[in-house]
C-alpha positions, 0 to 999 in steps of 0.5 A: 934923113935927107931926101934928094931931088933930081930934076931934068933941066934943059940948056939952050946951046949956041947951035940951036940945039937943047942939051939935057942934063940932071940937076941934083940937090943936095950935090952927089959925090962923083966917084971918078974925081972925088968931088961933089957935083950938082950936074950930070950932062946926059949927052942927049940933045933936042932940036929947038925947032924940029923941021921934019918928022924925023927930028920930032920923033928924035926929040920925043925919044931923047926926052923919054930916055932922059926921063928914064935916066932921071927916074933911075938916078932918083931911085938910086938916091932914095936907096942910099937914104934908106 
């Protein structure tokens, strides 16, 4: 029985923001395209250098949301293994 891993990763963008995405191993089947994929971009962004309290709170909330999505995907992969 293969176990899958889901990691939360960050990518620095040109505009100074950080994009959050999930990295799957082994790759999973995307039902829309019927192709295997290793990444799922979450459309959640962090400020690289937050300038005020609102941006800091936004970073914390987006990171927390991304972690919850990561846990949900990990649980989905483990359900399919059983």
